[in-house]
C-alpha positions in Angstrom: -10.5 -43.4 75.8 -7.1 -44.1 73.9 -9.2 -44.8 70.9 -11.0 -41.8 71.3 -7.8 -39.4 71.6 -6.3 -41.2 68.6 -9.3 -40.6 66.5 -9.7 -36.9 67.8 -5.9 -36.6 66.9 -6.2 -38.1 63.5 -9.1 -35.7 62.5 -7.2 -32.7 63.7 -4.1 -33.9 61.4 -6.6 -34.4 58.6 -8.3 -31.1 58.9 -5.0 -29.0 59.2 -3.7 -31.0 55.9 -6.9 -30.3 54.1 -7.0 -26.6 55.3 -3.4 -26.4 54.1 -4.5 -27.9 50.7 -7.4 -25.4 50.4 -5.2 -22.6 51.3 -2.4 -23.3 48.7 -5.3 -23.9 46.0 -6.7 -20.4 47.0 -3.4 -18.7 46.8 -2.6 -20.3 43.4 -5.8 -19.1 42.1 -5.3 -15.9 43.4 -1.9 -15.8 41.6 -3.1 -16.9 38.4 -5.8 -14.5 38.5 -3.5 -11.6 39.3 -1.0 -13.1 36.3 -4.0 -13.1 33.9 -5.1 -9.5 35.1 -1.4 -8.0 34.6 -1.3 -9.7 31.3 -4.9 -8.4 30.0 -3.5 -4.8 31.3 -0.6 -5.0 29.1 -2.1 -6.6 25.8 -2.0 -4.3 22.9 -4.9 -4.2 20.5 -2.3 -3.1 17.9 -0.4 -6.7 18.5 -2.9 -9.4 18.1 -0.1 -11.5 17.0 2.5 -10.9 19.8 3.3 -14.3 20.6 4.5 -15.0 16.7 6.0 -11.5 16.8 8.0 -12.1 20.1 9.5 -15.5 18.5 10.6 -13.6 14.9 11.9 -10.7 17.2 14.2 -13.2 19.0 15.5 -15.0 15.7 16.1 -11.3 14.3 18.0 -10.0 17.2 19.6 -13.0 18.8 20.3 -15.1 15.7 20.5 -12.9 12.4 22.0 -9.7 14.1 24.5 -11.4 16.5 26.0 -13.9 14.2 25.7 -12.4 10.9 24.5 -8.3 10.9 26.8 -7.2 13.6 30.0 -8.8 12.5 29.5 -7.9 8.7 28.5 -4.1 10.0 31.9 -3.9 11.8 33.8 -5.3 9.2 32.7 -2.8 6.7 33.3 0.0 9.2 36.7 -0.7 9.5 37.5 -1.5 5.8 35.4 1.0 4.1 37.1 4.6 3.8 34.7 7.5 5.4 34.4 9.4 2.1 33.5 6.3 0.4 30.5 5.9 2.9 29.5 9.2 2.4 29.3 9.0 -1.4 27.6 5.5 -1.1 25.2 7.0 1.4 24.2 10.1 -0.9 23.9 8.1 -4.0 21.4 5.6 -2.3 19.3 8.6 -0.8 19.2 10.3 -4.3 17.7 7.5 -5.9 14.5 7.7 -3.4 14.4 11.3 -4.3 11.7 10.8 -7.5 9.5 8.7 -4.7 9.7 11.5 -2.1 8.6 13.9 -5.2 5.5 11.7 -5.9 4.9 11.1 -2.2 4.9 14.9 -1.4 2.8 15.7 -4.4 0.2 13.2 -3.3 0.0 14.3 0.2 -0.5 18.3 -1.1 3.1 19.3 -0.1 3.8 21.3 -3.4 7.0 23.0 -2.3 8.5 20.0 -0.8 7.6 18.1 -4.0 9.6 20.4 -6.1 12.6 20.5 -3.9 12.8 16.6 -4.2 12.6 17.1 -7.9 15.4 19.9 -7.8 17.6 17.5 -5.7 17.3 14.8 -7.8 18.2 16.9 -10.9 21.1 18.6 -9.3 22.7 15.7 -7.3 22.4 13.4 -10.3 24.1 15.6 -12.8 26.5 18.1 -10.8 26.9 15.6 -7.9 28.1 12.7 -10.2 25.0 10.4 -10.1 24.0 11.6 -6.4 27.5 10.4 -4.8 27.7 14.4 -3.7 24.9 16.1 -1.9 25.4 19.4 -3.9 21.5 20.2 -3.4 22.2 20.4 0.5 25.2 22.7 0.2 23.0 25.1 -1.5 20.0 25.2 0.7 17.7 22.5 -0.8 16.7 20.4 2.2 15.5 16.6 1.5 11.8 15.9 2.5 11.5 12.3 2.5 7.9 10.8 2.2 7.1 7.1 1.9 3.7 5.8 0.2 2.9 4.3 3.3 2.8 7.6 5.0 0.9 8.9 1.9 -1.5 6.2 2.8 -1.8 7.5 6.4 -2.5 11.0 5.1 -5.3 9.4 3.1 -6.6 7.8 6.4 -5.7 4.2 5.9 -4.7 2.7 9.4 -1.5 0.9 10.2 -2.9 -2.5 10.8 -1.5 -5.2 13.0 1.9 -5.0 14.2 4.3 -7.3 12.4 7.7 -8.3 13.2 9.0 -10.0 9.6 11.6 -12.5 9.6 14.8 -10.7 8.3 13.1 -7.5 7.7 12.2 -6.6 11.3 9.4 -4.1 12.6 6.5 -3.3 10.0 2.9 -3.2 9.1 0.4 -3.8 6.3 0.4 -0.4 5.7 3.9 0.4 5.4 4.9 -2.7 3.9 2.5 -2.1 1.2 4.0 1.4 0.7 7.7 0.1 0.7 6.5 -2.3 -2.2 4.9 0.5 -4.3 8.0 2.8 -3.6 10.1 -0.2 -5.3 8.3 0.4 -8.7 9.0 4.3 -8.6 11.3 5.6 -11.1 14.3 4.8 -11.3 13.7 1.9 -9.0 12.0 -0.1 -11.8 14.8 0.5 -14.3 18.0 0.0 -12.3 19.5 -3.5 -12.1 18.5 -5.9 -9.4 22.1 -6.4 -8.2 22.3 -2.4 -8.0 19.0 -2.3 -6.0 20.1 -5.1 -3.4 23.5 -3.1 -3.1 21.6 0.1 -2.2 19.3 -1.8 0.6 22.5 -3.5 1.8 24.2 0.1 2.2 21.1 1.3 4.0 21.1 -1.5 6.4 24.9 -1.2 7.3 24.9 2.4 7.6 21.9 2.3 10.2 23.4 -0.6 12.2 27.0 1.0 12.0 25.3 3.8 14.2 24.0 1.4 16.8 27.1 0.1 18.0 27.7 2.5 20.6 24.0 2.5 21.8 23.5 -1.3 22.2 23.5 -0.8 26.1 20.1 0.9 25.9 18.4 -2.1 24.3 20.0 -4.6 26.5 19.0 -2.6 29.5 15.3 -2.5 28.7 12.9 -4.6 30.9 11.2 -5.9 27.6 13.5 -5.5 24.6 10.7 -6.5 22.3 8.3 -4.0 23.9 10.9 -1.4 23.7 11.3 -2.0 20.1 7.6 -1.8 19.3 6.8 1.2 21.2 9.9 2.9 19.4 8.5 1.7 16.0 4.9 3.2 16.5 6.6 6.6 18.1 8.6 6.9 14.9 5.8 5.9 12.5 3.6 8.9 14.2 6.3 11.3 14.1 6.9 10.8 10.3 3.1 10.5 9.2 2.6 13.9 11.3 5.6 15.8 10.5 6.8 15.9 14.1 3.2 16.7 15.6 0.7 14.5 17.3 -2.5 16.2 17.9 -1.8 19.6 19.2 1.4 18.9 20.5 4.4 19.0 18.8 6.7 15.8 19.2 10.1 16.6 20.2 12.6 14.7 17.7 15.1 14.4 20.5 12.9 12.2 22.5 12.7 9.9 19.7 16.4 9.5 18.5 16.8 6.7 21.1 14.3 4.6 19.4 14.7 5.7 15.9 17.8 4.3 15.1 16.9 0.9 16.6 13.8 1.1 14.2 15.5 2.4 11.0 18.2 -0.7 11.5 15.6 -3.5 12.1 13.3 -2.1 9.4 16.3 -1.9 7.2 14.9 1.4 5.9 16.1 4.9 6.5 19.3 6.3 8.2 20.6 9.6 9.2 24.1 10.5 8.3 26.6 8.7 10.1 28.8 11.9 10.0 26.2 14.0 12.1 26.0 11.1 14.7 29.8 10.6 14.8 30.3 14.3 15.3 27.9 14.7 18.3 29.9 12.5 20.7 33.4 14.4 19.5 31.6 17.6 20.4 30.4 16.2 23.7 34.0 15.0 24.4 35.5 18.4 23.5 33.3 20.1 25.5 34.2 18.0 28.7 37.8 18.4 28.1 37.0 22.3 28.1 35.2 22.1 31.2 38.1 19.7 32.8 40.5 22.4 31.6 38.7 25.1 33.1 38.3 23.4 36.5 42.1 22.4 36.6 42.7 26.3 36.0 40.3 27.4 38.7 41.9 24.8 41.1 45.3 25.9 40.3 44.5 29.5 40.9 43.1 28.7 44.3 46.1 26.9 45.3 48.3 29.8 44.2 46.2 32.1 46.5 46.2 29.9 49.4 50.0 29.7 49.1 50.3 33.3 48.9 48.1 33.9 51.9 50.1 31.2 54.0 53.5 33.0 53.0 52.0 36.7 53.9 50.9 34.8 57.4 54.5 33.4 58.0 56.0 36.7 57.3 
C-alpha cells in the first residue's frame, strides 16, 4: 500500500511539473506570436533596410550630433554676430537660385521660374553677392525646387528610405536630385572650399534652430520612427506644394518635424530670425496678458475695499 501511495504521489508530481512546462511553453509561443504580429503590423514597405538604418540613426544622433555637431553649433551661435549670420544665410540661398530656376521650369512653373531668375540677378548685383535679400524686400518671393522634386513630378518614386551616415535621412530619388543640383550653375564653377562652407552654414543654421526643440525628439516613443515619418511628411509637402490629394497639408502641423528633417538632411533651412522672433512675440503676448490680469485683480481689490469702507460707515 505504501508503495502504491508513493507511486501515485510521484505520478501526480510529474504530471503537475509537465503540465506547468506545457503551459509555460504555450505561453511563450503565444507571446512570440504576438510579438511577431506586432512587428509585422509596424513593418514599413518604404523602409526595407530598417535594421541598418536604425544603426546609422543611432550613430548620427548619439555620436555625431552629441559630440560634434551640437557643440560646434552652440559655439557658432555664441560667436557669430546676428548680421553676419543673416548675410551668410542669404548668400548660401542665393547660390541655389539658378537650380530653382531650372527645376521650376522643368515642372512647368513658368512664373516661379522667372522669379528665381530675377532673384538671382537682383541679389547677386544690388544685394552684394546675395548677402542682402533685396528681392524679397521688393516682393519677389523665393520658390525653392530641387531636382528630386522634379523627378517626383515626372512620376519617379522615392525608393527605399535611407539613413545615410553623416548625411541623415534620404532616399534614392532625393539623393540623385541633390547630386544633379550640385552641377547647376554656379555650383559647378565655385571653389570646392566655398561650396563646403555653404553646406556647413546650412547645417549649422538648421541645427541652431533645434536647440530649443530637442525635447520633442527626446520625448518621442520611437525617435527613429519620428524622424522617418517627419522626413516623408516633409517630402510630400514639398513635392505637392502643400497639397496631398484633395486635402491641403497644414504647414504648421509639419513644423515639429521639418526642422529635424532639415537638420539631419543637411538641406534647407528657414531664416533663424523668423524662428527667434516667434518665441519673443509669444513671451510679449504672455506678458501683456499677465499685466491685464494683474490690473483686473487690482481693480477688483479696490472695489472690495471700497465696499467694505461703505459698509463700515
